[in-house]
PDB file of all heavy atoms in Angstrom:
ATOM      1  N   MET A   1      -5.294  41.779 -92.639  1.00  0.00           N
ATOM      2  CA  MET A   1      -6.592  42.267 -92.998  1.00  0.00           C
ATOM      3  C   MET A   1      -6.616  43.779 -93.072  1.00  0.00           C
ATOM      4  O   MET A   1      -7.216  44.337 -93.982  1.00  0.00           O
ATOM      5  CB  MET A   1      -7.612  41.784 -91.977  1.00  0.00           C
ATOM      6  CG  MET A   1      -8.731  41.122 -92.686  1.00  0.00           C
ATOM      7  SD  MET A   1     -10.164  40.794 -91.793  1.00  0.00           S
ATOM      8  CE  MET A   1     -10.056  39.042 -91.839  1.00  0.00           C
ATOM      9  N   ALA A   2      -5.973  44.412 -92.112  1.00  0.00           N
ATOM     10  CA  ALA A   2      -5.938  45.872 -92.117  1.00  0.00           C
ATOM     11  C   ALA A   2      -5.204  46.370 -93.355  1.00  0.00           C
ATOM     12  O   ALA A   2      -5.594  47.373 -93.951  1.00  0.00           O
ATOM     13  CB  ALA A   2      -5.267  46.390 -90.852  1.00  0.00           C
ATOM     14  N   GLY A   3      -4.151  45.678 -93.738  1.00  0.00           N
ATOM     15  CA  GLY A   3      -3.399  46.065 -94.928  1.00  0.00           C
ATOM     16  C   GLY A   3      -4.236  45.953 -96.190  1.00  0.00           C
ATOM     17  O   GLY A   3      -4.143  46.789 -97.092  1.00  0.00           O
ATOM     18  N   LEU A   4      -5.048  44.919 -96.262  1.00  0.00           N
ATOM     19  CA  LEU A   4      -5.921  44.728 -97.418  1.00  0.00           C
ATOM     20  C   LEU A   4      -6.944  45.858 -97.485  1.00  0.00           C
ATOM     21  O   LEU A   4      -7.169  46.437 -98.545  1.00  0.00           O
ATOM     22  CB  LEU A   4      -6.625  43.378 -97.333  1.00  0.00           C
ATOM     23  CG  LEU A   4      -7.601  43.055 -98.446  1.00  0.00           C
ATOM     24  CD1 LEU A   4      -6.915  43.047 -99.804  1.00  0.00           C
ATOM     25  CD2 LEU A   4      -8.267  41.719 -98.181  1.00  0.00           C
ATOM     26  N   ARG A   5      -7.529  46.184 -96.357  1.00  0.00           N
ATOM     27  CA  ARG A   5      -8.500  47.278 -96.327  1.00  0.00           C
ATOM     28  C   ARG A   5      -7.839  48.593 -96.739  1.00  0.00           C
ATOM     29  O   ARG A   5      -8.375  49.341 -97.532  1.00  0.00           O
ATOM     30  CB  ARG A   5      -9.092  47.419 -94.919  1.00  0.00           C
ATOM     31  CG  ARG A   5     -10.133  48.517 -94.840  1.00  0.00           C
ATOM     32  CD  ARG A   5     -10.165  49.140 -93.447  1.00  0.00           C
ATOM     33  NE  ARG A   5     -10.902  50.377 -93.463  1.00  0.00           N
ATOM     34  CZ  ARG A   5     -10.361  51.580 -93.710  1.00  0.00           C
ATOM     35  NH1 ARG A   5      -9.093  51.689 -93.957  1.00  0.00           N
ATOM     36  NH2 ARG A   5     -11.096  52.665 -93.716  1.00  0.00           N
ATOM     37  N   HIS A   6      -6.650  48.838 -96.200  1.00  0.00           N
ATOM     38  CA  HIS A   6      -5.928  50.063 -96.535  1.00  0.00           C
ATOM     39  C   HIS A   6      -5.671  50.145 -98.041  1.00  0.00           C
ATOM     40  O   HIS A   6      -5.859  51.187 -98.660  1.00  0.00           O
ATOM     41  CB  HIS A   6      -4.603  50.118 -95.763  1.00  0.00           C
ATOM     42  CG  HIS A   6      -3.812  51.344 -96.043  1.00  0.00           C
ATOM     43  ND1 HIS A   6      -4.114  52.551 -95.463  1.00  0.00           N
ATOM     44  CD2 HIS A   6      -2.759  51.554 -96.852  1.00  0.00           C
ATOM     45  CE1 HIS A   6      -3.260  53.455 -95.900  1.00  0.00           C
ATOM     46  NE2 HIS A   6      -2.426  52.879 -96.742  1.00  0.00           N
ATOM     47  N   ARG A   7      -5.256  49.046 -98.625  1.00  0.00           N
ATOM     48  CA  ARG A   7      -4.972  49.009-100.065  1.00  0.00           C
ATOM     49  C   ARG A   7      -6.232  49.320-100.858  1.00  0.00           C
ATOM     50  O   ARG A   7      -6.205  50.093-101.813  1.00  0.00           O
ATOM     51  CB  ARG A   7      -4.430  47.630-100.430  1.00  0.00           C
ATOM     52  CG  ARG A   7      -4.359  47.334-101.899  1.00  0.00           C
ATOM     53  CD  ARG A   7      -3.202  47.952-102.580  1.00  0.00           C
ATOM     54  NE  ARG A   7      -1.980  47.419-102.043  1.00  0.00           N
ATOM     55  CZ  ARG A   7      -0.796  47.678-102.537  1.00  0.00           C
ATOM     56  NH1 ARG A   7      -0.683  48.449-103.593  1.00  0.00           N
ATOM     57  NH2 ARG A   7       0.269  47.195-101.992  1.00  0.00           N
ATOM     58  N   LEU A   8      -7.353  48.726-100.485  1.00  0.00           N
ATOM     59  CA  LEU A   8      -8.594  48.939-101.224  1.00  0.00           C
ATOM     60  C   LEU A   8      -9.083  50.381-101.123  1.00  0.00           C
ATOM     61  O   LEU A   8      -9.579  50.943-102.084  1.00  0.00           O
ATOM     62  CB  LEU A   8      -9.684  47.999-100.715  1.00  0.00           C
ATOM     63  CG  LEU A   8      -9.502  46.538-101.080  1.00  0.00           C
ATOM     64  CD1 LEU A   8     -10.537  45.686-100.361  1.00  0.00           C
ATOM     65  CD2 LEU A   8      -9.568  46.325-102.569  1.00  0.00           C
ATOM     66  N   VAL A   9      -8.924  50.978 -99.944  1.00  0.00           N
ATOM     67  CA  VAL A   9      -9.432  52.325 -99.731  1.00  0.00           C
ATOM     68  C   VAL A   9      -8.506  53.384-100.324  1.00  0.00           C
ATOM     69  O   VAL A   9      -8.968  54.342-100.937  1.00  0.00           O
ATOM     70  CB  VAL A   9      -9.649  52.574 -98.219  1.00  0.00           C
ATOM     71  CG1 VAL A   9      -9.977  54.023 -97.940  1.00  0.00           C
ATOM     72  CG2 VAL A   9     -10.749  51.673 -97.691  1.00  0.00           C
ATOM     73  N   HIS A  10      -7.200  53.202-100.167  1.00  0.00           N
ATOM     74  CA  HIS A  10      -6.264  54.263-100.516  1.00  0.00           C
ATOM     75  C   HIS A  10      -5.515  54.047-101.824  1.00  0.00           C
ATOM     76  O   HIS A  10      -4.896  54.980-102.329  1.00  0.00           O
ATOM     77  CB  HIS A  10      -5.264  54.457 -99.379  1.00  0.00           C
ATOM     78  CG  HIS A  10      -5.918  54.873 -98.099  1.00  0.00           C
ATOM     79  ND1 HIS A  10      -6.480  56.118 -97.921  1.00  0.00           N
ATOM     80  CD2 HIS A  10      -6.132  54.201 -96.944  1.00  0.00           C
ATOM     81  CE1 HIS A  10      -6.998  56.198 -96.713  1.00  0.00           C
ATOM     82  NE2 HIS A  10      -6.801  55.042 -96.097  1.00  0.00           N
ATOM     83  N   ASP A  11      -5.531  52.840-102.361  1.00  0.00           N
ATOM     84  CA  ASP A  11      -4.791  52.579-103.602  1.00  0.00           C
ATOM     85  C   ASP A  11      -5.642  51.725-104.533  1.00  0.00           C
ATOM     86  O   ASP A  11      -5.206  50.718-105.067  1.00  0.00           O
ATOM     87  CB  ASP A  11      -3.466  51.889-103.294  1.00  0.00           C
ATOM     88  CG  ASP A  11      -2.557  51.816-104.512  1.00  0.00           C
ATOM     89  OD1 ASP A  11      -2.731  52.643-105.443  1.00  0.00           O
ATOM     90  OD2 ASP A  11      -1.683  50.941-104.555  1.00  0.00           O
ATOM     91  N   TYR A  12      -6.890  52.150-104.692  1.00  0.00           N
ATOM     92  CA  TYR A  12      -7.861  51.384-105.478  1.00  0.00           C
ATOM     93  C   TYR A  12      -7.338  51.078-106.876  1.00  0.00           C
ATOM     94  O   TYR A  12      -7.430  49.958-107.352  1.00  0.00           O
ATOM     95  CB  TYR A  12      -9.173  52.167-105.548  1.00  0.00           C
ATOM     96  CG  TYR A  12     -10.291  51.409-106.219  1.00  0.00           C
ATOM     97  CD1 TYR A  12     -11.044  50.497-105.502  1.00  0.00           C
ATOM     98  CD2 TYR A  12     -10.582  51.604-107.568  1.00  0.00           C
ATOM     99  CE1 TYR A  12     -12.070  49.793-106.099  1.00  0.00           C
ATOM    100  CE2 TYR A  12     -11.606  50.912-108.178  1.00  0.00           C
ATOM    101  CZ  TYR A  12     -12.347  50.013-107.444  1.00  0.00           C
ATOM    102  OH  TYR A  12     -13.336  49.315-108.042  1.00  0.00           O
ATOM    103  N   ASP A  13      -6.761  52.069-107.530  1.00  0.00           N
ATOM    104  CA  ASP A  13      -6.278  51.868-108.898  1.00  0.00           C
ATOM    105  C   ASP A  13      -5.089  50.926-108.967  1.00  0.00           C
ATOM    106  O   ASP A  13      -4.877  50.271-109.981  1.00  0.00           O
ATOM    107  CB  ASP A  13      -5.893  53.206-109.535  1.00  0.00           C
ATOM    108  CG  ASP A  13      -7.107  54.088-109.788  1.00  0.00           C
ATOM    109  OD1 ASP A  13      -8.211  53.533-109.968  1.00  0.00           O
ATOM    110  OD2 ASP A  13      -6.947  55.323-109.784  1.00  0.00           O
ATOM    111  N   GLY A  14      -4.310  50.844-107.885  1.00  0.00           N
ATOM    112  CA  GLY A  14      -3.135  49.985-107.881  1.00  0.00           C
ATOM    113  C   GLY A  14      -3.406  48.598-107.331  1.00  0.00           C
ATOM    114  O   GLY A  14      -2.481  47.814-107.142  1.00  0.00           O
ATOM    115  N   THR A  15      -4.667  48.279-107.072  1.00  0.00           N
ATOM    116  CA  THR A  15      -5.025  46.995-106.487  1.00  0.00           C
ATOM    117  C   THR A  15      -4.949  45.887-107.525  1.00  0.00           C
ATOM    118  O   THR A  15      -5.445  46.022-108.639  1.00  0.00           O
ATOM    119  CB  THR A  15      -6.459  47.062-105.911  1.00  0.00           C
ATOM    120  OG1 THR A  15      -6.486  48.067-104.911  1.00  0.00           O
ATOM    121  CG2 THR A  15      -6.885  45.747-105.312  1.00  0.00           C
ATOM    122  N   ASN A  16      -4.324  44.791-107.131  1.00  0.00           N
ATOM    123  CA  ASN A  16      -4.277  43.598-107.970  1.00  0.00           C
ATOM    124  C   ASN A  16      -5.527  42.776-107.661  1.00  0.00           C
ATOM    125  O   ASN A  16      -5.613  42.119-106.623  1.00  0.00           O
ATOM    126  CB  ASN A  16      -3.006  42.800-107.672  1.00  0.00           C
ATOM    127  CG  ASN A  16      -2.859  41.587-108.554  1.00  0.00           C
ATOM    128  OD1 ASN A  16      -3.839  41.042-109.060  1.00  0.00           O
ATOM    129  ND2 ASN A  16      -1.633  41.154-108.741  1.00  0.00           N
ATOM    130  N   TRP A  17      -6.480  42.815-108.557  1.00  0.00           N
ATOM    131  CA  TRP A  17      -7.772  42.175-108.301  1.00  0.00           C
ATOM    132  C   TRP A  17      -7.691  40.659-108.281  1.00  0.00           C
ATOM    133  O   TRP A  17      -8.538  39.996-107.681  1.00  0.00           O
ATOM    134  CB  TRP A  17      -8.815  42.690-109.297  1.00  0.00           C
ATOM    135  CG  TRP A  17      -9.116  44.120-108.977  1.00  0.00           C
ATOM    136  CD1 TRP A  17      -8.653  45.228-109.614  1.00  0.00           C
ATOM    137  CD2 TRP A  17      -9.880  44.597-107.872  1.00  0.00           C
ATOM    138  NE1 TRP A  17      -9.088  46.365-108.981  1.00  0.00           N
ATOM    139  CE2 TRP A  17      -9.842  46.012-107.910  1.00  0.00           C
ATOM    140  CE3 TRP A  17     -10.591  43.980-106.856  1.00  0.00           C
ATOM    141  CZ2 TRP A  17     -10.497  46.792-106.967  1.00  0.00           C
ATOM    142  CZ3 TRP A  17     -11.244  44.768-105.916  1.00  0.00           C
ATOM    143  CH2 TRP A  17     -11.189  46.155-105.984  1.00  0.00           C
ATOM    144  N   ASN A  18      -6.665  40.092-108.865  1.00  0.00           N
ATOM    145  CA  ASN A  18      -6.466  38.640-108.772  1.00  0.00           C
ATOM    146  C   ASN A  18      -6.194  38.239-107.323  1.00  0.00           C
ATOM    147  O   ASN A  18      -6.672  37.200-106.861  1.00  0.00           O
ATOM    148  CB  ASN A  18      -5.320  38.189-109.675  1.00  0.00           C
ATOM    149  CG  ASN A  18      -5.670  38.311-111.131  1.00  0.00           C
ATOM    150  OD1 ASN A  18      -6.802  38.081-111.539  1.00  0.00           O
ATOM    151  ND2 ASN A  18      -4.702  38.707-111.936  1.00  0.00           N
ATOM    152  N   ILE A  19      -5.448  39.075-106.619  1.00  0.00           N
ATOM    153  CA  ILE A  19      -5.169  38.799-105.212  1.00  0.00           C
ATOM    154  C   ILE A  19      -6.447  38.919-104.390  1.00  0.00           C
ATOM    155  O   ILE A  19      -6.722  38.091-103.517  1.00  0.00           O
ATOM    156  CB  ILE A  19      -4.076  39.746-104.676  1.00  0.00           C
ATOM    157  CG1 ILE A  19      -2.749  39.424-105.364  1.00  0.00           C
ATOM    158  CG2 ILE A  19      -3.963  39.659-103.162  1.00  0.00           C
ATOM    159  CD1 ILE A  19      -1.631  40.390-105.043  1.00  0.00           C
ATOM    160  N   ILE A  20      -7.255  39.927-104.673  1.00  0.00           N
ATOM    161  CA  ILE A  20      -8.514  40.123-103.942  1.00  0.00           C
ATOM    162  C   ILE A  20      -9.435  38.916-104.137  1.00  0.00           C
ATOM    163  O   ILE A  20     -10.007  38.400-103.177  1.00  0.00           O
ATOM    164  CB  ILE A  20      -9.223  41.419-104.383  1.00  0.00           C
ATOM    165  CG1 ILE A  20      -8.310  42.634-104.202  1.00  0.00           C
ATOM    166  CG2 ILE A  20     -10.548  41.598-103.658  1.00  0.00           C
ATOM    167  CD1 ILE A  20      -7.802  42.845-102.805  1.00  0.00           C
ATOM    168  N   VAL A  21      -9.567  38.466-105.364  1.00  0.00           N
ATOM    169  CA  VAL A  21     -10.412  37.300-105.654  1.00  0.00           C
ATOM    170  C   VAL A  21      -9.881  36.081-104.911  1.00  0.00           C
ATOM    171  O   VAL A  21     -10.649  35.302-104.333  1.00  0.00           O
ATOM    172  CB  VAL A  21     -10.484  37.043-107.181  1.00  0.00           C
ATOM    173  CG1 VAL A  21     -11.118  35.706-107.480  1.00  0.00           C
ATOM    174  CG2 VAL A  21     -11.260  38.161-107.859  1.00  0.00           C
ATOM    175  N   ASN A  22      -8.578  35.927-104.894  1.00  0.00           N
ATOM    176  CA  ASN A  22      -7.953  34.807-104.192  1.00  0.00           C
ATOM    177  C   ASN A  22      -8.271  34.850-102.702  1.00  0.00           C
ATOM    178  O   ASN A  22      -8.627  33.829-102.098  1.00  0.00           O
ATOM    179  CB  ASN A  22      -6.439  34.872-104.406  1.00  0.00           C
ATOM    180  CG  ASN A  22      -5.821  33.533-104.574  1.00  0.00           C
ATOM    181  OD1 ASN A  22      -6.504  32.543-104.780  1.00  0.00           O
ATOM    182  ND2 ASN A  22      -4.513  33.509-104.499  1.00  0.00           N
ATOM    183  N   VAL A  23      -8.165  36.015-102.109  1.00  0.00           N
ATOM    184  CA  VAL A  23      -8.455  36.166-100.683  1.00  0.00           C
ATOM    185  C   VAL A  23      -9.919  35.840-100.408  1.00  0.00           C
ATOM    186  O   VAL A  23     -10.227  35.098 -99.479  1.00  0.00           O
ATOM    187  CB  VAL A  23      -8.116  37.598-100.202  1.00  0.00           C
ATOM    188  CG1 VAL A  23      -8.696  37.871 -98.827  1.00  0.00           C
ATOM    189  CG2 VAL A  23      -6.613  37.813-100.208  1.00  0.00           C
ATOM    190  N   VAL A  24     -10.813  36.370-101.220  1.00  0.00           N
ATOM    191  CA  VAL A  24     -12.249  36.178-100.984  1.00  0.00           C
ATOM    192  C   VAL A  24     -12.650  34.711-101.105  1.00  0.00           C
ATOM    193  O   VAL A  24     -13.396  34.195-100.268  1.00  0.00           O
ATOM    194  CB  VAL A  24     -13.081  37.049-101.947  1.00  0.00           C
ATOM    195  CG1 VAL A  24     -14.553  36.663-101.916  1.00  0.00           C
ATOM    196  CG2 VAL A  24     -12.904  38.521-101.615  1.00  0.00           C
ATOM    197  N   PHE A  25     -12.129  34.022-102.085  1.00  0.00           N
ATOM    198  CA  PHE A  25     -12.591  32.655-102.332  1.00  0.00           C
ATOM    199  C   PHE A  25     -11.751  31.585-101.654  1.00  0.00           C
ATOM    200  O   PHE A  25     -12.234  30.462-101.463  1.00  0.00           O
ATOM    201  CB  PHE A  25     -12.669  32.384-103.834  1.00  0.00           C
ATOM    202  CG  PHE A  25     -13.801  33.108-104.482  1.00  0.00           C
ATOM    203  CD1 PHE A  25     -13.558  34.211-105.286  1.00  0.00           C
ATOM    204  CD2 PHE A  25     -15.108  32.724-104.278  1.00  0.00           C
ATOM    205  CE1 PHE A  25     -14.603  34.896-105.885  1.00  0.00           C
ATOM    206  CE2 PHE A  25     -16.166  33.407-104.860  1.00  0.00           C
ATOM    207  CZ  PHE A  25     -15.912  34.495-105.665  1.00  0.00           C
ATOM    208  N   GLU A  26     -10.523  31.904-101.254  1.00  0.00           N
ATOM    209  CA  GLU A  26      -9.684  30.887-100.627  1.00  0.00           C
ATOM    210  C   GLU A  26      -9.431  31.152 -99.150  1.00  0.00           C
ATOM    211  O   GLU A  26      -9.505  30.240 -98.338  1.00  0.00           O
ATOM    212  CB  GLU A  26      -8.351  30.770-101.375  1.00  0.00           C
ATOM    213  CG  GLU A  26      -8.551  30.207-102.775  1.00  0.00           C
ATOM    214  CD  GLU A  26      -7.247  29.972-103.499  1.00  0.00           C
ATOM    215  OE1 GLU A  26      -6.186  29.911-102.831  1.00  0.00           O
ATOM    216  OE2 GLU A  26      -7.277  29.854-104.725  1.00  0.00           O
ATOM    217  N   ASP A  27      -9.130  32.374 -98.787  1.00  0.00           N
ATOM    218  CA  ASP A  27      -8.759  32.676 -97.405  1.00  0.00           C
ATOM    219  C   ASP A  27      -9.948  33.030 -96.525  1.00  0.00           C
ATOM    220  O   ASP A  27      -9.988  32.652 -95.354  1.00  0.00           O
ATOM    221  CB  ASP A  27      -7.748  33.831 -97.368  1.00  0.00           C
ATOM    222  CG  ASP A  27      -6.463  33.479 -98.097  1.00  0.00           C
ATOM    223  OD1 ASP A  27      -6.113  32.293 -98.146  1.00  0.00           O
ATOM    224  OD2 ASP A  27      -5.813  34.399 -98.620  1.00  0.00           O
ATOM    225  N   LEU A  28     -10.893  33.750 -97.050  1.00  0.00           N
ATOM    226  CA  LEU A  28     -12.026  34.213 -96.253  1.00  0.00           C
ATOM    227  C   LEU A  28     -12.877  33.070 -95.687  1.00  0.00           C
ATOM    228  O   LEU A  28     -13.221  33.109 -94.499  1.00  0.00           O
ATOM    229  CB  LEU A  28     -12.873  35.186 -97.072  1.00  0.00           C
ATOM    230  CG  LEU A  28     -13.890  36.000 -96.306  1.00  0.00           C
ATOM    231  CD1 LEU A  28     -13.222  36.822 -95.207  1.00  0.00           C
ATOM    232  CD2 LEU A  28     -14.644  36.912 -97.246  1.00  0.00           C
ATOM    233  N   PRO A  29     -13.200  32.037 -96.463  1.00  0.00           N
ATOM    234  CA  PRO A  29     -14.000  30.955 -95.881  1.00  0.00           C
ATOM    235  C   PRO A  29     -13.309  30.285 -94.681  1.00  0.00           C
ATOM    236  O   PRO A  29     -13.965  29.980 -93.681  1.00  0.00           O
ATOM    237  CB  PRO A  29     -14.160  29.964 -97.039  1.00  0.00           C
ATOM    238  CG  PRO A  29     -14.062  30.826 -98.262  1.00  0.00           C
ATOM    239  CD  PRO A  29     -13.036  31.869 -97.913  1.00  0.00           C
ATOM    240  N   GLU A  30     -12.002  30.106 -94.751  1.00  0.00           N
ATOM    241  CA  GLU A  30     -11.265  29.523 -93.637  1.00  0.00           C
ATOM    242  C   GLU A  30     -11.290  30.448 -92.421  1.00  0.00           C
ATOM    243  O   GLU A  30     -11.450  29.995 -91.286  1.00  0.00           O
ATOM    244  CB  GLU A  30      -9.821  29.249 -94.049  1.00  0.00           C
ATOM    245  CG  GLU A  30      -9.006  28.570 -92.976  1.00  0.00           C
ATOM    246  CD  GLU A  30      -7.599  28.261 -93.438  1.00  0.00           C
ATOM    247  OE1 GLU A  30      -7.361  28.161 -94.655  1.00  0.00           O
ATOM    248  OE2 GLU A  30      -6.729  28.124 -92.553  1.00  0.00           O
ATOM    249  N   LEU A  31     -11.155  31.739 -92.654  1.00  0.00           N
ATOM    250  CA  LEU A  31     -11.220  32.710 -91.559  1.00  0.00           C
ATOM    251  C   LEU A  31     -12.589  32.680 -90.888  1.00  0.00           C
ATOM    252  O   LEU A  31     -12.685  32.714 -89.658  1.00  0.00           O
ATOM    253  CB  LEU A  31     -10.917  34.114 -92.081  1.00  0.00           C
ATOM    254  CG  LEU A  31     -11.034  35.236 -91.057  1.00  0.00           C
ATOM    255  CD1 LEU A  31     -10.044  35.053 -89.922  1.00  0.00           C
ATOM    256  CD2 LEU A  31     -10.854  36.587 -91.731  1.00  0.00           C
ATOM    257  N   ILE A  32     -13.639  32.601 -91.665  1.00  0.00           N
ATOM    258  CA  ILE A  32     -15.000  32.557 -91.110  1.00  0.00           C
ATOM    259  C   ILE A  32     -15.172  31.329 -90.224  1.00  0.00           C
ATOM    260  O   ILE A  32     -15.734  31.415 -89.126  1.00  0.00           O
ATOM    261  CB  ILE A  32     -16.052  32.591 -92.243  1.00  0.00           C
ATOM    262  CG1 ILE A  32     -16.034  33.974 -92.900  1.00  0.00           C
ATOM    263  CG2 ILE A  32     -17.439  32.250 -91.714  1.00  0.00           C
ATOM    264  CD1 ILE A  32     -16.826  34.061 -94.186  1.00  0.00           C
ATOM    265  N   ILE A  33     -14.678  30.182 -90.664  1.00  0.00           N
ATOM    266  CA  ILE A  33     -14.766  28.953 -89.866  1.00  0.00           C
ATOM    267  C   ILE A  33     -14.040  29.132 -88.536  1.00  0.00           C
ATOM    268  O   ILE A  33     -14.569  28.788 -87.476  1.00  0.00           O
ATOM    269  CB  ILE A  33     -14.189  27.756 -90.652  1.00  0.00           C
ATOM    270  CG1 ILE A  33     -15.118  27.392 -91.803  1.00  0.00           C
ATOM    271  CG2 ILE A  33     -13.979  26.554 -89.737  1.00  0.00           C
ATOM    272  CD1 ILE A  33     -14.517  26.426 -92.805  1.00  0.00           C
ATOM    273  N   LYS A  34     -12.837  29.676 -88.576  1.00  0.00           N
ATOM    274  CA  LYS A  34     -12.061  29.863 -87.352  1.00  0.00           C
ATOM    275  C   LYS A  34     -12.730  30.860 -86.410  1.00  0.00           C
ATOM    276  O   LYS A  34     -12.731  30.664 -85.193  1.00  0.00           O
ATOM    277  CB  LYS A  34     -10.641  30.292 -87.685  1.00  0.00           C
ATOM    278  CG  LYS A  34      -9.856  29.159 -88.314  1.00  0.00           C
ATOM    279  CD  LYS A  34      -8.439  29.541 -88.600  1.00  0.00           C
ATOM    280  CE  LYS A  34      -7.739  28.351 -89.244  1.00  0.00           C
ATOM    281  NZ  LYS A  34      -6.318  28.569 -89.379  1.00  0.00           N
ATOM    282  N   LEU A  35     -13.300  31.929 -86.959  1.00  0.00           N
ATOM    283  CA  LEU A  35     -14.001  32.903 -86.120  1.00  0.00           C
ATOM    284  C   LEU A  35     -15.229  32.283 -85.461  1.00  0.00           C
ATOM    285  O   LEU A  35     -15.492  32.530 -84.279  1.00  0.00           O
ATOM    286  CB  LEU A  35     -14.400  34.121 -86.947  1.00  0.00           C
ATOM    287  CG  LEU A  35     -13.255  35.022 -87.385  1.00  0.00           C
ATOM    288  CD1 LEU A  35     -13.764  36.076 -88.360  1.00  0.00           C
ATOM    289  CD2 LEU A  35     -12.570  35.665 -86.200  1.00  0.00           C
ATOM    290  N   LYS A  36     -15.963  31.463 -86.195  1.00  0.00           N
ATOM    291  CA  LYS A  36     -17.132  30.792 -85.609  1.00  0.00           C
ATOM    292  C   LYS A  36     -16.706  29.856 -84.480  1.00  0.00           C
ATOM    293  O   LYS A  36     -17.390  29.749 -83.458  1.00  0.00           O
ATOM    294  CB  LYS A  36     -17.893  30.016 -86.684  1.00  0.00           C
ATOM    295  CG  LYS A  36     -18.701  30.910 -87.594  1.00  0.00           C
ATOM    296  CD  LYS A  36     -19.459  30.110 -88.634  1.00  0.00           C
ATOM    297  CE  LYS A  36     -20.264  31.005 -89.546  1.00  0.00           C
ATOM    298  NZ  LYS A  36     -21.011  30.244 -90.569  1.00  0.00           N
ATOM    299  N   GLU A  37     -15.573  29.168 -84.662  1.00  0.00           N
ATOM    300  CA  GLU A  37     -15.062  28.288 -83.601  1.00  0.00           C
ATOM    301  C   GLU A  37     -14.725  29.091 -82.343  1.00  0.00           C
ATOM    302  O   GLU A  37     -15.018  28.660 -81.229  1.00  0.00           O
ATOM    303  CB  GLU A  37     -13.824  27.520 -84.095  1.00  0.00           C
ATOM    304  CG  GLU A  37     -14.130  26.459 -85.112  1.00  0.00           C
ATOM    305  CD  GLU A  37     -12.885  25.847 -85.742  1.00  0.00           C
ATOM    306  OE1 GLU A  37     -11.750  26.279 -85.413  1.00  0.00           O
ATOM    307  OE2 GLU A  37     -13.031  24.940 -86.577  1.00  0.00           O
ATOM    308  N   LEU A  38     -14.106  30.256 -82.542  1.00  0.00           N
ATOM    309  CA  LEU A  38     -13.763  31.106 -81.400  1.00  0.00           C
ATOM    310  C   LEU A  38     -15.007  31.597 -80.690  1.00  0.00           C
ATOM    311  O   LEU A  38     -15.050  31.648 -79.452  1.00  0.00           O
ATOM    312  CB  LEU A  38     -12.922  32.293 -81.860  1.00  0.00           C
ATOM    313  CG  LEU A  38     -11.481  31.988 -82.232  1.00  0.00           C
ATOM    314  CD1 LEU A  38     -10.835  33.210 -82.855  1.00  0.00           C
ATOM    315  CD2 LEU A  38     -10.698  31.540 -81.001  1.00  0.00           C
ATOM    316  N   ILE A  39     -16.016  31.958 -81.449  1.00  0.00           N
ATOM    317  CA  ILE A  39     -17.265  32.434 -80.848  1.00  0.00           C
ATOM    318  C   ILE A  39     -17.917  31.325 -80.038  1.00  0.00           C
ATOM    319  O   ILE A  39     -18.426  31.560 -78.938  1.00  0.00           O
ATOM    320  CB  ILE A  39     -18.225  32.964 -81.938  1.00  0.00           C
ATOM    321  CG1 ILE A  39     -17.663  34.266 -82.517  1.00  0.00           C
ATOM    322  CG2 ILE A  39     -19.627  33.174 -81.377  1.00  0.00           C
ATOM    323  CD1 ILE A  39     -18.378  34.737 -83.767  1.00  0.00           C
ATOM    324  N   ASN A  40     -17.895  30.115 -80.558  1.00  0.00           N
ATOM    325  CA  ASN A  40     -18.529  28.991 -79.871  1.00  0.00           C
ATOM    326  C   ASN A  40     -17.777  28.551 -78.618  1.00  0.00           C
ATOM    327  O   ASN A  40     -18.345  27.893 -77.759  1.00  0.00           O
ATOM    328  CB  ASN A  40     -18.692  27.805 -80.817  1.00  0.00           C
ATOM    329  CG  ASN A  40     -19.751  28.064 -81.866  1.00  0.00           C
ATOM    330  OD1 ASN A  40     -20.701  28.803 -81.628  1.00  0.00           O
ATOM    331  ND2 ASN A  40     -19.601  27.466 -83.023  1.00  0.00           N
ATOM    332  N   GLU A  41     -16.499  28.917 -78.503  1.00  0.00           N
ATOM    333  CA  GLU A  41     -15.732  28.571 -77.306  1.00  0.00           C
ATOM    334  C   GLU A  41     -16.170  29.380 -76.096  1.00  0.00           C
ATOM    335  O   GLU A  41     -15.997  28.971 -74.968  1.00  0.00           O
ATOM    336  CB  GLU A  41     -14.231  28.800 -77.548  1.00  0.00           C
ATOM    337  CG  GLU A  41     -13.609  27.765 -78.438  1.00  0.00           C
ATOM    338  CD  GLU A  41     -12.124  28.028 -78.673  1.00  0.00           C
ATOM    339  OE1 GLU A  41     -11.573  28.970 -78.061  1.00  0.00           O
ATOM    340  OE2 GLU A  41     -11.528  27.282 -79.461  1.00  0.00           O
ATOM    341  N   ASN A  42     -16.748  30.542 -76.329  1.00  0.00           N
ATOM    342  CA  ASN A  42     -17.122  31.424 -75.203  1.00  0.00           C
ATOM    343  C   ASN A  42     -18.487  31.163 -74.714  1.00  0.00           C
ATOM    344  O   ASN A  42     -19.414  30.800 -75.035  1.00  0.00           O
ATOM    345  CB  ASN A  42     -16.992  32.898 -75.615  1.00  0.00           C
ATOM    346  CG  ASN A  42     -15.541  33.240 -75.876  1.00  0.00           C
ATOM    347  OD1 ASN A  42     -14.673  32.706 -75.193  1.00  0.00           O
ATOM    348  ND2 ASN A  42     -15.286  34.103 -76.817  1.00  0.00           N
TER     349      ASN A  42
END
């Protein structure tokens, strides 16, 4: 995640937007579910 943020902030022109779209629509929803599970454990 930190690497993705770094890429967006410091190498905006070199960003592959297909990868960003993939992360947002495929990886992010799964991450949100896992984070909610962790929050509910406490």
